[in-house]
C-alpha positions, 0 to 999 in steps of 0.5 A: 444563535442557540442550538440544542444538540444531542451527544451520547444521549445527553442534550446540550445547548450551544450558543454561537456568537461571532468568534466564540461558542459556549455550551451548557448541559440543558441549563445545568451549567451555564456559560462555560466555554465548549470544550474544543477537541481538535479534529482527528488527523487522518494519515495518508495510507503508506505508499508502496514502492513503485514496481521496477520497470523492465528495460528490455524488450519482450514479454514481462515475467511478473511476480504472482504475489508479494514477497522476497526474491530468494534466488535469481537463476538467470542473467541478461542474454541467457537462453531459457526453455519453458518451465525453467526456474527463473526466480524463487520468491518467498511469500508467506513462508513458502518458496514459490518457483517463478518459471519461464512461460516460453522458450526464449532469451532473457533481455533484462533482469530487473530484480536482485536477490533480497528484493521485496516485490509486490504483485505484478512487479516485473522481475525480468523480460523474455523475448 
């Protein structure tokens, strides 16, 4: 079968036979094998590491943005008051304090100093 295709403003005649294809530039070049270009390979998007899962009971304290944990100011079993600074998170070259949302006891600390976290990653649980 013969087909006429237009590519970048140029018309090409393409002949397809069982197991082979030839192309010509509208009669100027005859019976030259059509250049076969491999299809571009699409790479899968880079996967983000899974957010750690909190192991303690209670309300999760989550990272509000992606960043790196600079300080961990709490440990398991520690009592905290609302507004106490639990973590310092560096994001976009700024230090952000992650504070306790309520009075309670830390039931688990999921991250450590130097850890990279994504938005909504659980940092600790508070009961």
